[in-house]
All heavy atoms as TSV, in Angstrom:
chain	resi	resn	atom	element	x	y	z
A	1	MET	N	N	12.782	19.973	3.419
A	1	MET	CA	C	12.579	18.644	4.056
A	1	MET	C	C	12.351	17.581	2.970
A	1	MET	O	O	11.488	17.718	2.124
A	1	MET	CB	C	11.306	18.787	4.975
A	1	MET	CG	C	10.884	17.545	5.642
A	1	MET	SD	S	9.465	17.847	6.672
A	1	MET	CE	C	8.939	16.279	6.941
A	2	ASN	N	N	13.021	16.494	3.060
A	2	ASN	CA	C	12.848	15.406	2.085
A	2	ASN	C	C	11.594	14.585	2.471
A	2	ASN	O	O	11.329	14.377	3.608
A	2	ASN	CB	C	14.043	14.413	2.163
A	2	ASN	CG	C	15.239	15.022	1.515
A	2	ASN	OD1	O	15.146	15.899	0.637
A	2	ASN	ND2	N	16.392	14.706	2.002
A	3	LYS	N	N	10.875	14.174	1.412
A	3	LYS	CA	C	9.693	13.235	1.663
A	3	LYS	C	C	10.057	12.025	0.946
A	3	LYS	O	O	10.508	11.904	-0.197
A	3	LYS	CB	C	8.412	13.876	1.070
A	3	LYS	CG	C	7.951	15.152	1.811
A	3	LYS	CD	C	6.616	15.560	1.293
A	3	LYS	CE	C	6.139	16.782	2.083
A	3	LYS	NZ	N	4.837	17.208	1.642
A	4	TYR	N	N	9.809	10.881	1.662
A	4	TYR	CA	C	10.057	9.647	1.093
A	4	TYR	C	C	8.816	8.769	0.759
A	4	TYR	O	O	7.776	8.941	1.530
A	4	TYR	CB	C	10.959	8.863	2.141
A	4	TYR	CG	C	12.276	9.465	2.242
A	4	TYR	CD1	C	12.549	10.203	3.246
A	4	TYR	CD2	C	13.258	9.129	1.300
A	4	TYR	CE1	C	13.817	10.874	3.473
A	4	TYR	CE2	C	14.593	9.760	1.471
A	4	TYR	CZ	C	14.816	10.622	2.498
A	4	TYR	OH	O	15.992	11.199	2.715
A	5	ILE	N	N	8.801	7.985	-0.238
A	5	ILE	CA	C	7.733	7.244	-0.633
A	5	ILE	C	C	8.098	5.761	-0.992
A	5	ILE	O	O	9.253	5.617	-1.199
A	5	ILE	CB	C	6.885	7.845	-1.880
A	5	ILE	CG1	C	7.785	7.860	-3.096
A	5	ILE	CG2	C	6.411	9.212	-1.591
A	5	ILE	CD1	C	7.166	8.374	-4.297
A	6	ASP	N	N	7.172	4.868	-0.975
A	6	ASP	CA	C	7.448	3.495	-1.372
A	6	ASP	C	C	6.384	3.106	-2.388
A	6	ASP	O	O	5.174	2.986	-2.080
A	6	ASP	CB	C	7.387	2.587	-0.222
A	6	ASP	CG	C	7.890	1.184	-0.483
A	6	ASP	OD1	O	7.833	0.751	-1.663
A	6	ASP	OD2	O	8.122	0.405	0.483
A	7	LEU	N	N	6.801	2.900	-3.706
A	7	LEU	CA	C	5.890	2.657	-4.673
A	7	LEU	C	C	5.737	1.125	-5.025
A	7	LEU	O	O	5.109	0.705	-6.010
A	7	LEU	CB	C	6.259	3.415	-5.965
A	7	LEU	CG	C	6.276	4.860	-5.835
A	7	LEU	CD1	C	6.730	5.495	-7.098
A	7	LEU	CD2	C	4.841	5.444	-5.627
A	8	HIS	N	N	6.153	0.242	-4.104
A	8	HIS	CA	C	6.030	-1.082	-4.406
A	8	HIS	C	C	5.870	-1.818	-2.923
A	8	HIS	O	O	6.768	-2.226	-2.264
A	8	HIS	CB	C	7.244	-1.682	-4.937
A	8	HIS	CG	C	7.159	-3.036	-5.295
A	8	HIS	ND1	N	8.190	-3.725	-5.877
A	8	HIS	CD2	C	6.190	-4.113	-5.196
A	8	HIS	CE1	C	7.968	-4.982	-6.176
A	8	HIS	NE2	N	6.673	-5.175	-5.673
A	9	THR	N	N	4.565	-1.898	-2.532
A	9	THR	CA	C	4.271	-2.575	-1.248
A	9	THR	C	C	3.220	-3.733	-1.563
A	9	THR	O	O	2.491	-3.641	-2.431
A	9	THR	CB	C	3.637	-1.643	-0.218
A	9	THR	OG1	O	2.428	-1.160	-0.602
A	9	THR	CG2	C	4.588	-0.429	0.017
A	10	HIS	N	N	3.174	-4.664	-0.643
A	10	HIS	CA	C	2.318	-5.814	-0.812
A	10	HIS	C	C	1.624	-5.993	0.672
A	10	HIS	O	O	2.217	-5.950	1.563
A	10	HIS	CB	C	3.017	-7.078	-1.073
A	10	HIS	CG	C	3.564	-7.024	-2.435
A	10	HIS	ND1	N	3.041	-7.684	-3.608
A	10	HIS	CD2	C	4.712	-6.375	-2.990
A	10	HIS	CE1	C	3.811	-7.476	-4.665
A	10	HIS	NE2	N	4.793	-6.700	-4.251
A	11	SER	N	N	0.402	-6.328	0.592
A	11	SER	CA	C	-0.421	-6.626	1.833
A	11	SER	C	C	-0.805	-8.013	1.871
A	11	SER	O	O	-0.459	-8.787	0.917
A	11	SER	CB	C	-1.689	-5.737	1.848
A	11	SER	OG	O	-2.624	-6.221	0.909
A	12	THR	N	N	-1.522	-8.451	2.919
A	12	THR	CA	C	-1.982	-9.878	2.987
A	12	THR	C	C	-3.076	-10.208	1.913
A	12	THR	O	O	-3.415	-11.405	1.745
A	12	THR	CB	C	-2.573	-10.145	4.418
A	12	THR	OG1	O	-3.622	-9.167	4.510
A	12	THR	CG2	C	-1.646	-10.045	5.464
A	13	ALA	N	N	-3.418	-9.203	1.155
A	13	ALA	CA	C	-4.283	-9.451	-0.016
A	13	ALA	C	C	-3.571	-10.332	-1.114
A	13	ALA	O	O	-4.187	-11.014	-1.881
A	13	ALA	CB	C	-4.879	-8.255	-0.589
A	14	SER	N	N	-2.239	-10.297	-0.958
A	14	SER	CA	C	-1.451	-11.155	-1.875
A	14	SER	C	C	-0.423	-11.867	-1.031
A	14	SER	O	O	-0.633	-12.615	-0.092
A	14	SER	CB	C	-0.896	-10.493	-3.105
A	14	SER	OG	O	0.197	-9.497	-2.774
A	15	ASP	N	N	0.994	-11.448	-1.122
A	15	ASP	CA	C	1.932	-12.153	-0.294
A	15	ASP	C	C	2.675	-11.321	0.703
A	15	ASP	O	O	3.706	-11.620	1.157
A	15	ASP	CB	C	3.016	-12.679	-1.276
A	15	ASP	CG	C	3.663	-11.647	-2.081
A	15	ASP	OD1	O	3.131	-10.489	-2.115
A	15	ASP	OD2	O	4.766	-11.904	-2.678
A	16	GLY	N	N	2.019	-10.183	1.177
A	16	GLY	CA	C	2.461	-9.320	2.214
A	16	GLY	C	C	2.216	-9.937	3.610
A	16	GLY	O	O	1.441	-10.825	3.834
A	17	SER	N	N	2.912	-9.331	4.539
A	17	SER	CA	C	2.693	-9.785	6.019
A	17	SER	C	C	1.755	-8.966	6.842
A	17	SER	O	O	1.479	-9.246	7.959
A	17	SER	CB	C	4.061	-9.850	6.658
A	17	SER	OG	O	4.619	-8.599	6.656
A	18	MET	N	N	1.273	-7.765	6.267
A	18	MET	CA	C	0.395	-6.920	6.960
A	18	MET	C	C	-0.932	-6.687	6.175
A	18	MET	O	O	-0.858	-6.598	5.000
A	18	MET	CB	C	0.996	-5.505	7.247
A	18	MET	CG	C	2.210	-5.538	8.195
A	18	MET	SD	S	2.780	-3.865	8.351
A	18	MET	CE	C	4.420	-4.100	7.727
A	19	LYS	N	N	-1.957	-6.485	6.986
A	19	LYS	CA	C	-3.254	-6.129	6.306
A	19	LYS	C	C	-3.145	-4.785	5.696
A	19	LYS	O	O	-2.253	-3.995	6.178
A	19	LYS	CB	C	-4.350	-6.233	7.354
A	19	LYS	CG	C	-4.708	-7.570	7.909
A	19	LYS	CD	C	-5.797	-7.569	8.907
A	19	LYS	CE	C	-6.063	-8.985	9.396
A	19	LYS	NZ	N	-7.059	-8.971	10.361
A	20	PRO	N	N	-3.902	-4.397	4.712
A	20	PRO	CA	C	-3.723	-3.084	4.152
A	20	PRO	C	C	-3.736	-1.871	5.093
A	20	PRO	O	O	-2.816	-1.042	5.045
A	20	PRO	CB	C	-4.980	-2.940	3.184
A	20	PRO	CG	C	-5.219	-4.461	2.733
A	20	PRO	CD	C	-4.937	-5.163	4.058
A	21	ALA	N	N	-4.662	-1.895	5.981
A	21	ALA	CA	C	-4.684	-0.828	7.036
A	21	ALA	C	C	-3.506	-0.826	7.896
A	21	ALA	O	O	-2.919	0.272	8.231
A	21	ALA	CB	C	-5.948	-0.799	7.856
A	22	GLU	N	N	-2.966	-1.958	8.329
A	22	GLU	CA	C	-1.752	-2.140	9.037
A	22	GLU	C	C	-0.541	-1.545	8.328
A	22	GLU	O	O	0.384	-0.872	8.797
A	22	GLU	CB	C	-1.472	-3.585	9.463
A	22	GLU	CG	C	-2.439	-4.108	10.481
A	22	GLU	CD	C	-2.138	-5.617	10.639
A	22	GLU	OE1	O	-2.142	-6.325	9.635
A	22	GLU	OE2	O	-2.089	-5.999	11.771
A	23	LEU	N	N	-0.517	-1.801	7.017
A	23	LEU	CA	C	0.611	-1.376	6.143
A	23	LEU	C	C	0.636	0.134	6.099
A	23	LEU	O	O	1.708	0.824	6.170
A	23	LEU	CB	C	0.412	-1.975	4.792
A	23	LEU	CG	C	1.559	-1.714	3.752
A	23	LEU	CD1	C	2.806	-2.201	4.114
A	23	LEU	CD2	C	1.142	-2.323	2.387
A	24	VAL	N	N	-0.480	0.809	5.909
A	24	VAL	CA	C	-0.661	2.195	5.952
A	24	VAL	C	C	-0.132	2.809	7.229
A	24	VAL	O	O	0.667	3.720	7.228
A	24	VAL	CB	C	-2.107	2.667	5.623
A	24	VAL	CG1	C	-2.206	4.185	5.865
A	24	VAL	CG2	C	-2.445	2.290	4.174
A	25	ARG	N	N	-0.663	2.256	8.383
A	25	ARG	CA	C	-0.181	2.781	9.680
A	25	ARG	C	C	1.320	2.596	9.852
A	25	ARG	O	O	2.050	3.414	10.392
A	25	ARG	CB	C	-1.018	2.042	10.771
A	25	ARG	CG	C	-2.431	2.493	10.941
A	25	ARG	CD	C	-3.076	1.984	12.149
A	25	ARG	NE	N	-3.118	0.550	12.168
A	25	ARG	CZ	C	-4.184	-0.240	11.722
A	25	ARG	NH1	N	-5.244	0.503	11.068
A	25	ARG	NH2	N	-4.176	-1.488	11.904
A	26	HIS	N	N	1.886	1.479	9.418
A	26	HIS	CA	C	3.344	1.095	9.514
A	26	HIS	C	C	4.072	2.258	8.638
A	26	HIS	O	O	5.080	2.773	9.055
A	26	HIS	CB	C	3.607	-0.209	9.048
A	26	HIS	CG	C	5.084	-0.574	9.058
A	26	HIS	ND1	N	5.804	-0.704	10.083
A	26	HIS	CD2	C	5.982	-0.657	7.997
A	26	HIS	CE1	C	7.000	-0.887	9.907
A	26	HIS	NE2	N	7.203	-0.996	8.578
A	27	ALA	N	N	3.554	2.522	7.401
A	27	ALA	CA	C	4.172	3.458	6.516
A	27	ALA	C	C	4.225	4.908	7.139
A	27	ALA	O	O	5.206	5.600	7.151
A	27	ALA	CB	C	3.565	3.514	5.182
A	28	LYS	N	N	3.051	5.258	7.791
A	28	LYS	CA	C	2.989	6.569	8.415
A	28	LYS	C	C	3.917	6.598	9.649
A	28	LYS	O	O	4.687	7.673	9.751
A	28	LYS	CB	C	1.617	6.765	8.864
A	28	LYS	CG	C	1.259	8.083	9.449
A	28	LYS	CD	C	1.360	9.282	8.507
A	28	LYS	CE	C	0.971	10.571	9.212
A	28	LYS	NZ	N	1.172	11.740	8.281
A	29	LYS	N	N	3.976	5.574	10.471
A	29	LYS	CA	C	4.812	5.592	11.577
A	29	LYS	C	C	6.325	5.634	11.150
A	29	LYS	O	O	7.121	6.174	11.885
A	29	LYS	CB	C	4.601	4.324	12.396
A	29	LYS	CG	C	5.316	4.294	13.638
A	29	LYS	CD	C	4.948	3.009	14.483
A	29	LYS	CE	C	5.666	2.950	15.750
A	29	LYS	NZ	N	5.352	1.701	16.512
A	30	SER	N	N	6.631	5.057	10.001
A	30	SER	CA	C	8.030	5.042	9.469
A	30	SER	C	C	8.365	6.335	8.827
A	30	SER	O	O	9.517	6.493	8.365
A	30	SER	CB	C	8.206	3.884	8.501
A	30	SER	OG	O	7.932	2.705	9.047
A	31	GLY	N	N	7.448	7.313	8.687
A	31	GLY	CA	C	7.782	8.649	8.235
A	31	GLY	C	C	7.617	8.755	6.747
A	31	GLY	O	O	7.991	9.797	6.183
A	32	LEU	N	N	6.985	7.832	6.124
A	32	LEU	CA	C	6.744	7.914	4.662
A	32	LEU	C	C	5.646	8.885	4.330
A	32	LEU	O	O	4.621	9.080	5.020
A	32	LEU	CB	C	6.308	6.608	4.037
A	32	LEU	CG	C	7.425	5.483	4.059
A	32	LEU	CD1	C	6.846	4.140	3.486
A	32	LEU	CD2	C	8.675	5.944	3.270
A	33	ALA	N	N	5.636	9.585	3.115
A	33	ALA	CA	C	4.638	10.560	2.759
A	33	ALA	C	C	3.574	9.811	1.866
A	33	ALA	O	O	2.464	10.285	1.840
A	33	ALA	CB	C	5.292	11.626	1.938
A	34	ALA	N	N	3.960	8.749	1.198
A	34	ALA	CA	C	3.032	8.006	0.375
A	34	ALA	C	C	3.538	6.594	0.106
A	34	ALA	O	O	4.648	6.252	0.275
A	34	ALA	CB	C	2.873	8.736	-0.973
A	35	ILE	N	N	2.573	5.752	-0.138
A	35	ILE	CA	C	2.842	4.363	-0.582
A	35	ILE	C	C	1.932	4.003	-1.763
A	35	ILE	O	O	0.818	4.601	-1.963
A	35	ILE	CB	C	2.626	3.232	0.500
A	35	ILE	CG1	C	1.161	3.145	0.936
A	35	ILE	CG2	C	3.667	3.506	1.646
A	35	ILE	CD1	C	0.865	1.962	1.695
A	36	ALA	N	N	2.343	3.101	-2.589
A	36	ALA	CA	C	1.453	2.495	-3.558
A	36	ALA	C	C	1.285	1.093	-3.143
A	36	ALA	O	O	2.188	0.322	-2.823
A	36	ALA	CB	C	2.220	2.445	-4.869
A	37	LEU	N	N	-0.016	0.635	-3.031
A	37	LEU	CA	C	-0.376	-0.727	-2.796
A	37	LEU	C	C	-0.359	-1.451	-4.049
A	37	LEU	O	O	-1.224	-1.255	-4.944
A	37	LEU	CB	C	-1.614	-0.828	-1.907
A	37	LEU	CG	C	-2.018	-2.283	-1.522
A	37	LEU	CD1	C	-1.044	-2.861	-0.753
A	37	LEU	CD2	C	-3.415	-2.238	-0.913
A	38	THR	N	N	0.534	-2.460	-4.208
A	38	THR	CA	C	0.644	-3.150	-5.532
A	38	THR	C	C	0.687	-4.619	-5.420
A	38	THR	O	O	1.639	-5.373	-5.727
A	38	THR	CB	C	1.977	-2.692	-6.198
A	38	THR	OG1	O	3.137	-2.928	-5.395
A	38	THR	CG2	C	1.934	-1.292	-6.663
A	39	ASP	N	N	-0.389	-5.170	-4.718
A	39	ASP	CA	C	-0.538	-6.616	-4.579
A	39	ASP	C	C	-0.534	-7.360	-5.877
A	39	ASP	O	O	-0.778	-6.758	-6.929
A	39	ASP	CB	C	-1.776	-6.880	-3.727
A	39	ASP	CG	C	-1.657	-6.541	-2.297
A	39	ASP	OD1	O	-0.661	-6.849	-1.671
A	39	ASP	OD2	O	-2.661	-6.027	-1.719
A	40	HIS	N	N	-0.239	-8.606	-5.808
A	40	HIS	CA	C	-0.175	-9.458	-6.987
A	40	HIS	C	C	-1.583	-9.813	-7.393
A	40	HIS	O	O	-2.343	-10.440	-6.645
A	40	HIS	CB	C	0.503	-10.782	-6.721
A	40	HIS	CG	C	2.040	-10.528	-6.340
A	40	HIS	ND1	N	2.986	-10.441	-7.383
A	40	HIS	CD2	C	2.719	-10.444	-5.276
A	40	HIS	CE1	C	4.176	-10.233	-6.844
A	40	HIS	NE2	N	4.020	-10.287	-5.504
A	41	ASP	N	N	-1.947	-9.512	-8.587
A	41	ASP	CA	C	-3.182	-10.021	-9.230
A	41	ASP	C	C	-4.446	-9.669	-8.496
A	41	ASP	O	O	-5.483	-10.382	-8.719
A	41	ASP	CB	C	-3.085	-11.476	-9.563
A	41	ASP	CG	C	-1.852	-11.800	-10.364
A	41	ASP	OD1	O	-1.659	-11.200	-11.355
A	41	ASP	OD2	O	-1.240	-12.749	-9.989
A	42	THR	N	N	-4.506	-8.542	-7.628
A	42	THR	CA	C	-5.661	-8.308	-7.014
A	42	THR	C	C	-5.652	-6.778	-6.534
A	42	THR	O	O	-4.554	-6.240	-6.338
A	42	THR	CB	C	-5.952	-9.151	-5.762
A	42	THR	OG1	O	-7.219	-8.902	-5.094
A	42	THR	CG2	C	-4.799	-9.056	-4.693
A	43	ILE	N	N	-6.752	-6.252	-6.447
A	43	ILE	CA	C	-6.946	-4.920	-5.902
A	43	ILE	C	C	-7.827	-4.993	-4.584
A	43	ILE	O	O	-8.317	-4.044	-4.110
A	43	ILE	CB	C	-7.637	-3.836	-6.839
A	43	ILE	CG1	C	-8.961	-4.428	-7.386
A	43	ILE	CG2	C	-6.639	-3.563	-8.084
A	43	ILE	CD1	C	-9.685	-3.405	-8.172
A	44	ASP	N	N	-7.921	-6.166	-4.059
A	44	ASP	CA	C	-8.786	-6.408	-2.867
A	44	ASP	C	C	-8.491	-5.537	-1.714
A	44	ASP	O	O	-9.362	-5.166	-0.965
A	44	ASP	CB	C	-8.814	-7.842	-2.510
A	44	ASP	CG	C	-9.561	-8.803	-3.394
A	44	ASP	OD1	O	-10.291	-8.300	-4.302
A	44	ASP	OD2	O	-9.410	-10.069	-3.331
A	45	GLY	N	N	-7.226	-5.065	-1.549
A	45	GLY	CA	C	-6.925	-4.383	-0.326
A	45	GLY	C	C	-6.894	-2.784	-0.530
A	45	GLY	O	O	-6.669	-2.120	0.430
A	46	VAL	N	N	-7.091	-2.455	-1.793
A	46	VAL	CA	C	-6.940	-1.110	-2.104
A	46	VAL	C	C	-8.010	-0.200	-1.375
A	46	VAL	O	O	-7.634	0.916	-0.811
A	46	VAL	CB	C	-7.132	-0.719	-3.633
A	46	VAL	CG1	C	-7.261	0.714	-3.923
A	46	VAL	CG2	C	-5.932	-1.361	-4.293
A	47	SER	N	N	-9.199	-0.601	-1.360
A	47	SER	CA	C	-10.287	0.224	-0.664
A	47	SER	C	C	-9.852	0.480	0.803
A	47	SER	O	O	-9.978	1.625	1.310
A	47	SER	CB	C	-11.591	-0.407	-0.808
A	47	SER	OG	O	-12.686	0.318	-0.065
A	48	GLU	N	N	-9.508	-0.630	1.518
A	48	GLU	CA	C	-9.191	-0.525	2.929
A	48	GLU	C	C	-7.978	0.403	3.000
A	48	GLU	O	O	-7.885	1.237	3.986
A	48	GLU	CB	C	-8.757	-1.961	3.505
A	48	GLU	CG	C	-8.347	-1.904	4.909
A	48	GLU	CD	C	-7.973	-3.386	5.337
A	48	GLU	OE1	O	-8.522	-4.396	4.911
A	48	GLU	OE2	O	-7.122	-3.397	6.366
A	49	ALA	N	N	-6.860	0.285	2.152
A	49	ALA	CA	C	-5.735	1.148	2.279
A	49	ALA	C	C	-6.050	2.599	2.093
A	49	ALA	O	O	-5.564	3.422	2.776
A	49	ALA	CB	C	-4.629	0.555	1.337
A	50	LEU	N	N	-6.848	2.926	1.181
A	50	LEU	CA	C	-7.309	4.204	0.744
A	50	LEU	C	C	-7.942	4.961	1.879
A	50	LEU	O	O	-7.784	6.033	2.347
A	50	LEU	CB	C	-8.177	4.268	-0.512
A	50	LEU	CG	C	-7.560	4.063	-1.833
A	50	LEU	CD1	C	-8.547	3.867	-2.954
A	50	LEU	CD2	C	-6.526	5.256	-2.175
A	51	LYS	N	N	-8.947	4.128	2.528
A	51	LYS	CA	C	-9.709	4.673	3.723
A	51	LYS	C	C	-8.749	5.016	4.854
A	51	LYS	O	O	-8.862	6.027	5.470
A	51	LYS	CB	C	-10.736	3.733	4.247
A	51	LYS	CG	C	-11.849	3.596	3.231
A	51	LYS	CD	C	-12.938	2.568	3.672
A	51	LYS	CE	C	-13.963	2.357	2.599
A	51	LYS	NZ	N	-14.776	1.302	2.997
A	52	GLU	N	N	-7.791	4.008	5.155
A	52	GLU	CA	C	-6.879	4.187	6.242
A	52	GLU	C	C	-5.882	5.377	5.951
A	52	GLU	O	O	-5.521	6.148	6.791
A	52	GLU	CB	C	-6.140	2.956	6.612
A	52	GLU	CG	C	-5.329	3.039	7.845
A	52	GLU	CD	C	-6.173	3.101	9.096
A	52	GLU	OE1	O	-7.388	3.106	8.972
A	52	GLU	OE2	O	-5.470	3.318	10.185
A	53	GLY	N	N	-5.503	5.479	4.646
A	53	GLY	CA	C	-4.592	6.494	4.245
A	53	GLY	C	C	-5.205	7.947	4.509
A	53	GLY	O	O	-4.556	8.818	5.029
A	54	LYS	N	N	-6.428	7.987	4.139
A	54	LYS	CA	C	-7.225	9.254	4.338
A	54	LYS	C	C	-7.320	9.564	5.769
A	54	LYS	O	O	-7.081	10.784	6.272
A	54	LYS	CB	C	-8.628	9.228	3.704
A	54	LYS	CG	C	-9.345	10.520	3.844
A	54	LYS	CD	C	-10.610	10.443	3.028
A	54	LYS	CE	C	-10.345	10.943	1.667
A	54	LYS	NZ	N	-11.487	11.201	0.843
A	55	ARG	N	N	-7.556	8.530	6.613
A	55	ARG	CA	C	-7.680	8.717	8.074
A	55	ARG	C	C	-6.376	9.110	8.766
A	55	ARG	O	O	-6.381	9.978	9.644
A	55	ARG	CB	C	-8.201	7.482	8.692
A	55	ARG	CG	C	-8.909	7.531	9.991
A	55	ARG	CD	C	-9.649	6.320	10.401
A	55	ARG	NE	N	-8.679	5.216	10.908
A	55	ARG	CZ	C	-8.091	5.403	12.134
A	55	ARG	NH1	N	-8.256	6.443	12.905
A	55	ARG	NH2	N	-7.238	4.503	12.569
A	56	LYS	N	N	-5.233	8.567	8.162
A	56	LYS	CA	C	-3.910	8.781	8.800
A	56	LYS	C	C	-3.216	10.008	8.160
A	56	LYS	O	O	-2.080	10.334	8.647
A	56	LYS	CB	C	-3.134	7.523	8.836
A	56	LYS	CG	C	-3.678	6.483	9.702
A	56	LYS	CD	C	-3.414	6.770	11.109
A	56	LYS	CE	C	-3.801	5.734	12.017
A	56	LYS	NZ	N	-3.608	6.263	13.455
A	57	GLY	N	N	-3.631	10.473	7.062
A	57	GLY	CA	C	-2.945	11.626	6.366
A	57	GLY	C	C	-1.784	11.026	5.541
A	57	GLY	O	O	-0.723	11.688	5.392
A	58	LEU	N	N	-1.954	9.845	4.891
A	58	LEU	CA	C	-0.869	9.224	4.110
A	58	LEU	C	C	-1.410	8.994	2.709
A	58	LEU	O	O	-2.585	8.431	2.539
A	58	LEU	CB	C	-0.377	7.991	4.684
A	58	LEU	CG	C	0.781	7.332	3.877
A	58	LEU	CD1	C	2.106	7.720	4.337
A	58	LEU	CD2	C	0.728	5.784	4.060
A	59	GLU	N	N	-0.761	9.529	1.666
A	59	GLU	CA	C	-1.210	9.303	0.338
A	59	GLU	C	C	-1.075	7.823	-0.026
A	59	GLU	O	O	0.068	7.248	0.103
A	59	GLU	CB	C	-0.510	10.206	-0.674
A	59	GLU	CG	C	-0.935	10.058	-2.075
A	59	GLU	CD	C	-0.358	10.991	-3.041
A	59	GLU	OE1	O	0.567	11.705	-2.614
A	59	GLU	OE2	O	-0.693	10.911	-4.285
A	60	VAL	N	N	-2.208	7.206	-0.552
A	60	VAL	CA	C	-2.100	5.854	-1.011
A	60	VAL	C	C	-2.452	5.795	-2.493
A	60	VAL	O	O	-3.435	6.332	-2.982
A	60	VAL	CB	C	-3.122	5.003	-0.219
A	60	VAL	CG1	C	-3.176	3.570	-0.831
A	60	VAL	CG2	C	-2.736	4.971	1.236
A	61	ILE	N	N	-1.528	5.297	-3.261
A	61	ILE	CA	C	-1.705	5.168	-4.775
A	61	ILE	C	C	-2.056	3.781	-5.079
A	61	ILE	O	O	-1.324	2.896	-4.746
A	61	ILE	CB	C	-0.417	5.630	-5.304
A	61	ILE	CG1	C	0.071	6.960	-5.008
A	61	ILE	CG2	C	-0.588	5.403	-6.899
A	61	ILE	CD1	C	1.532	7.341	-5.323
A	62	PRO	N	N	-3.245	3.607	-5.693
A	62	PRO	CA	C	-3.642	2.245	-6.065
A	62	PRO	C	C	-2.793	1.713	-7.163
A	62	PRO	O	O	-2.473	2.371	-8.069
A	62	PRO	CB	C	-5.106	2.355	-6.544
A	62	PRO	CG	C	-5.499	3.751	-6.025
A	62	PRO	CD	C	-4.279	4.563	-5.912
A	63	GLY	N	N	-2.452	0.405	-7.036
A	63	GLY	CA	C	-1.686	-0.235	-8.011
A	63	GLY	C	C	-1.885	-1.748	-8.102
A	63	GLY	O	O	-2.788	-2.163	-7.361
A	64	ILE	N	N	-1.221	-2.489	-8.999
A	64	ILE	CA	C	-1.385	-3.909	-9.085
A	64	ILE	C	C	-0.303	-4.415	-9.885
A	64	ILE	O	O	0.356	-3.773	-10.728
A	64	ILE	CB	C	-2.747	-4.321	-9.770
A	64	ILE	CG1	C	-2.950	-5.834	-9.728
A	64	ILE	CG2	C	-2.655	-3.826	-11.225
A	64	ILE	CD1	C	-4.348	-6.282	-10.184
A	65	GLU	N	N	0.226	-5.598	-9.350
A	65	GLU	CA	C	1.204	-6.385	-10.152
A	65	GLU	C	C	0.437	-7.439	-10.843
A	65	GLU	O	O	-0.184	-8.237	-10.174
A	65	GLU	CB	C	2.251	-6.993	-9.173
A	65	GLU	CG	C	3.380	-6.155	-9.045
A	65	GLU	CD	C	4.538	-6.745	-8.262
A	65	GLU	OE1	O	4.941	-7.973	-8.650
A	65	GLU	OE2	O	5.089	-6.197	-7.295
A	66	ILE	N	N	0.589	-7.604	-12.152
A	66	ILE	CA	C	-0.122	-8.592	-12.984
A	66	ILE	C	C	0.813	-9.707	-13.259
A	66	ILE	O	O	1.804	-9.364	-13.923
A	66	ILE	CB	C	-0.844	-7.903	-14.201
A	66	ILE	CG1	C	-1.868	-6.878	-13.685
A	66	ILE	CG2	C	-1.494	-8.984	-14.971
A	66	ILE	CD1	C	-2.366	-6.058	-14.760
A	67	SER	N	N	0.428	-10.855	-13.020
A	67	SER	CA	C	1.242	-11.972	-13.445
A	67	SER	C	C	0.996	-12.349	-14.926
A	67	SER	O	O	-0.134	-12.305	-15.305
A	67	SER	CB	C	0.889	-13.265	-12.579
A	67	SER	OG	O	1.203	-13.036	-11.162
A	68	VAL	N	N	2.041	-12.666	-15.619
A	68	VAL	CA	C	1.904	-13.026	-16.942
A	68	VAL	C	C	2.876	-14.283	-17.269
A	68	VAL	O	O	3.754	-14.467	-16.637
A	68	VAL	CB	C	2.327	-11.915	-17.999
A	68	VAL	CG1	C	1.314	-10.689	-17.774
A	68	VAL	CG2	C	3.744	-11.478	-17.786
A	69	ALA	N	N	2.500	-14.971	-18.300
A	69	ALA	CA	C	3.339	-16.079	-18.783
A	69	ALA	C	C	3.499	-15.960	-20.271
A	69	ALA	O	O	2.563	-15.637	-20.997
A	69	ALA	CB	C	2.731	-17.402	-18.417
A	70	PHE	N	N	4.680	-16.191	-20.705
A	70	PHE	CA	C	4.976	-16.014	-22.202
A	70	PHE	C	C	5.407	-17.329	-22.694
A	70	PHE	O	O	6.189	-18.038	-22.114
A	70	PHE	CB	C	5.983	-15.011	-22.352
A	70	PHE	CG	C	6.381	-14.783	-23.866
A	70	PHE	CD1	C	5.540	-14.247	-24.685
A	70	PHE	CD2	C	7.643	-15.258	-24.282
A	70	PHE	CE1	C	5.834	-14.051	-26.061
A	70	PHE	CE2	C	7.961	-14.976	-25.581
A	70	PHE	CZ	C	7.084	-14.508	-26.479
């Protein structure tokens, strides 16, 4: 059985369209085994996503996208 993951997701903590818990539920419903929450310049949604992931049986990997200028 193949397991699919998405290692690049965004929630409403940055520029995504779903709250972190909603994103986890959507991923689970879509059949994913894991997601990484990688919002821009914030980890504000990570705690909520981790809690919902544990509740729903979906692995949540904390991440972040950091903006830089050169």
